[in-house]
C-alpha positions in Angstrom: 34.6 29.0 15.2 30.9 27.9 15.0 29.5 25.2 12.6 28.3 27.9 10.2 31.8 29.1 9.3 34.4 27.3 7.2 38.2 27.7 7.4 39.6 30.0 4.8 40.8 28.0 1.7 38.5 25.1 2.4 35.4 26.5 0.8 35.6 23.8 -1.9 36.9 20.9 0.1 34.9 17.7 -0.2 34.6 16.2 3.3 35.2 12.5 4.0 32.4 10.5 5.4 33.7 10.9 8.9 34.2 14.6 8.5 30.7 15.0 7.0 29.2 13.0 9.9 31.0 15.3 12.3 29.7 18.3 10.5 26.1 17.1 10.5 26.4 16.8 14.3 28.2 20.1 14.9 25.8 22.1 12.7 22.8 20.2 14.3 21.7 19.0 10.9 21.5 15.6 12.5 21.8 14.3 16.0 19.8 16.4 18.5 18.2 19.0 16.3 16.3 22.3 16.9 13.0 20.7 15.9 11.2 19.8 19.2 9.6 16.5 20.0 6.4 18.3 20.7 6.3 19.8 17.1 7.1 16.4 15.6 4.4 14.6 17.5 1.9 17.3 16.7 2.7 16.9 13.0 2.1 13.1 13.3 -1.3 13.7 14.9 -2.2 16.2 12.2 -1.1 13.9 9.4 -3.0 11.0 10.9 -6.1 13.3 10.7 -5.1 14.2 7.1 -4.7 17.8 7.9 -3.6 19.6 4.6 -1.1 21.7 6.6 1.1 18.7 7.0 0.1 16.3 4.2 1.8 18.8 1.8 -0.3 17.7 -1.2 0.3 14.0 -0.6 -2.8 11.7 -0.6 -1.7 8.6 1.3 -3.1 5.4 -0.1 -3.5 3.9 3.4 -4.6 5.2 6.7 -1.6 6.1 8.9 -2.2 6.2 12.6 -0.1 8.1 15.0 1.6 5.0 16.3 2.4 3.8 12.8 3.8 7.2 11.8 6.0 7.3 14.9 7.4 3.9 13.9 8.0 5.0 10.4 9.8 8.2 11.5 11.9 6.1 13.9 12.9 3.9 10.9 13.4 6.7 8.4 14.8 9.4 10.6 16.0 7.9 13.8 13.6 9.7 16.2 12.8 7.9 19.4 10.1 5.2 18.9 9.0 5.6 22.5 5.5 7.3 22.6 6.2 8.3 26.2 9.0 10.6 25.0 7.0 13.8 24.5 9.4 16.7 25.0 12.9 18.0 24.3 14.9 18.1 21.1 14.1 15.6 18.5 16.9 13.4 17.1 18.0 12.4 13.6 20.4 9.5 13.0 23.3 10.9 11.0 23.8 7.5 9.4 20.3 7.8 7.9 21.2 11.3 6.7 24.3 10.0 5.0 22.5 7.2 3.4 19.8 9.6 2.2 22.4 11.9 0.7 23.9 9.0 -1.2 20.6 8.0 -2.7 19.8 11.7 -3.5 23.1 12.0 -5.3 22.6 8.8 -7.2 19.2 10.2 -8.6 21.0 13.4 -9.7 23.6 11.3 -11.4 21.0 9.4 -13.3 19.3 12.6 -14.4 22.6 14.0 -15.6 23.4 10.8 -17.6 20.1 11.2 -19.4 20.2 15.0 -19.8 16.8 14.9 -18.1 14.8 18.1 -17.6 14.8 19.0 -13.9 12.6 21.3 -11.8 14.0 22.7 -8.5 11.7 24.3 -6.0 11.9 25.2 -2.3 9.6 26.3 0.5 12.7 27.2 2.6 14.4 29.8 0.4 16.1 31.6 3.3 17.9 28.4 4.2 18.1 26.1 1.2 18.2 28.3 -1.9 22.0 28.0 -2.1 22.0 24.3 -1.7 19.6 23.8 -4.6 21.1 26.5 -6.8 24.5 24.9 -6.9 22.9 21.6 -7.8 20.9 23.4 -10.6 24.1 24.9 -11.9 25.9 21.6 -12.0 23.0 19.8 -13.7 22.7 22.6 -16.3 26.4 22.3 -17.0 25.9 18.6 -17.5 23.2 19.2 -20.2 20.0 19.0 -18.1 17.4 21.7 -18.9 16.6 23.4 -15.6 13.0 24.4 -16.0 11.5 27.7 -14.8 7.8 27.5 -15.7 5.0 29.9 -14.6 7.2 32.7 -13.5 5.1 35.6 -12.3 1.9 33.6 -11.9 -0.1 34.5 -8.8 -1.1 31.8 -6.4 -3.5 32.1 -3.4 -2.2 30.1 -0.5 -4.0 29.5 2.8 -1.7 30.5 5.8 -2.3 30.8 9.5 -3.0 34.5 8.8 -5.7 33.7 6.2 -5.5 33.4 2.4 -2.5 35.4 0.9 -1.5 35.9 -2.7 2.0 35.1 -3.7 3.8 35.1 -7.0 5.9 32.3 -8.4 9.5 33.4 -9.1 12.8 31.7 -9.9 16.2 32.6 -8.5 19.3 30.9 -9.8 17.2 28.1 -11.3 15.2 27.5 -8.2 11.5 28.2 -8.0 10.0 29.8 -5.0 7.2 32.1 -4.0 7.3 35.6 -2.8 4.8 38.3 -1.8 4.1 40.5 -4.7 5.6 44.0 -4.6 8.7 45.9 -5.2 11.9 43.9 -4.6 14.8 45.5 -2.9 18.1 45.5 -4.8 19.8 42.2 -4.3 16.8 40.5 -2.8 17.0 36.8 -3.7 14.8 35.5 -0.9 11.2 34.3 -0.9 8.5 33.2 1.4 8.4 30.1 3.5 5.6 27.7 2.5 4.5 24.1 2.8 1.9 24.4 0.1 1.8 22.0 -3.0 0.1 24.7 -5.0 3.3 26.3 -6.4 4.5 23.0 -8.0 1.0 22.3 -9.3 1.0 25.7 -11.0 4.4 25.2 -12.4 3.6 21.8 -13.8 0.3 22.9 -15.2 1.9 25.9 -16.9 4.6 23.6 -18.5 1.9 21.2 -19.7 -0.4 23.9 -21.1 2.5 25.4 -23.1 3.4 22.0 -24.3 6.9 22.6 -23.1 9.3 20.3 -21.4 8.0 18.5 -18.3 10.5 17.5 -15.6 11.7 14.0 -15.4 12.9 14.9 -11.8 11.7 17.4 -9.3 14.1 18.3 -6.5 13.1 20.3 -3.4 11.2 20.1 -0.1 7.8 20.4 1.4 4.9 20.7 -1.1 7.3 20.8 -4.1 8.3 17.2 -3.5 4.9 15.8 -2.2 2.9 17.7 -4.8 5.0 16.5 -7.6 5.2 12.9 -6.4 1.4 12.8 -6.0 1.1 13.8 -9.7 3.4 11.0 -10.8 6.7 12.9 -11.2 9.8 11.4 -9.7 10.6 13.6 -6.7 13.5 13.8 -4.2 14.0 16.1 -1.3 15.0 17.1 2.2 12.7 16.7 5.2 12.8 17.4 8.9 11.4 15.2 11.7 8.1 17.2 11.6 7.6 16.6 7.9 6.2 13.0 7.9 4.6 13.5 4.5 7.8 13.0 2.5 8.6 9.8 4.4 5.1 8.5 4.0 5.5 9.3 0.3 8.8 7.4 0.2 7.2 4.4 2.0 4.3 4.4 -0.5 6.5 4.8 -3.6 5.4 8.4 -4.4 8.6 10.0 -3.4 11.9 8.5 -4.6 14.2 9.9 -1.8 13.6 11.8 1.4 16.8 12.8 3.2 16.3 13.3 6.9 17.9 16.5 8.3 17.1 19.7 9.9 15.9 21.9 7.1 16.1 25.3 8.9 19.7 25.8 10.1 22.0 28.5 8.7 22.3 28.4 4.9 26.2 28.1 5.1 25.8 24.8 7.0 24.5 23.1 3.8 27.5 23.9 1.7 29.5 20.7 2.7 26.4 18.7 1.8 26.3 20.3 -1.6 29.9 19.5 -2.3 29.5 15.9 -1.1 26.4 15.3 -3.2 28.0 16.8 -6.3 31.2 14.8 -5.8 29.2 11.5 -5.4 27.1 12.3 -8.4 30.3 13.1 -10.4 29.0 16.5 -11.3 31.2 19.6 -11.7 31.2 22.0 -8.8 
């Protein structure tokens, strides 16, 4: 049985710390991950050059050189600090993932205690939609308004194929973007994006309508960095080639960045969802 499957009857089991650590390694969420060292180092070079493809809407207050970024990512993720290590699978320390999940859960618990408005958004809907949707359900049940501003709004995003128009949508309380057009029955997926433009559009729409603004933004990529840059508390998940979230955390613009592979099979995140909800004392 592969790491993507769960034994029958255990779909609601909350794993112990040891079991969750083993799951992180078996599913390659931590330990040696699918993200390559080459991709990570390339992202650090691009971030040092302030390339918007990897800054994700974050405007770092200080200049971050490649060597400093490598040191930061070694500290925050557990990647090798050796600049001579330039190939192979990158590595995430599972202990740092576990610590990040604890901090992530604690922020959710604080939001639930206040009944705070929360905005969820993902640039990885094919992988992470289920993870965020269950958190959104639990926070909603705890009395937190789960915000869904700017649905249907069109956003022009620069991609490697040129500028493309996407529409902002919401599935199960989680904002995402999709290419405009007819949706197939049962289609709950969206497009992969690193752009901060979707969260900016959502926050702008909420402000213009004088509606609720989120006290917490939960997500990944540009959803976290874009919100944090605008002064909203933001927490999220990030891979070894996403230095922006960890720079944001180091500079105080991002509250929590959890290091893990953000592109494994969606089923592999279910034990993480249950662990986070259990620690946050939220209903599953």
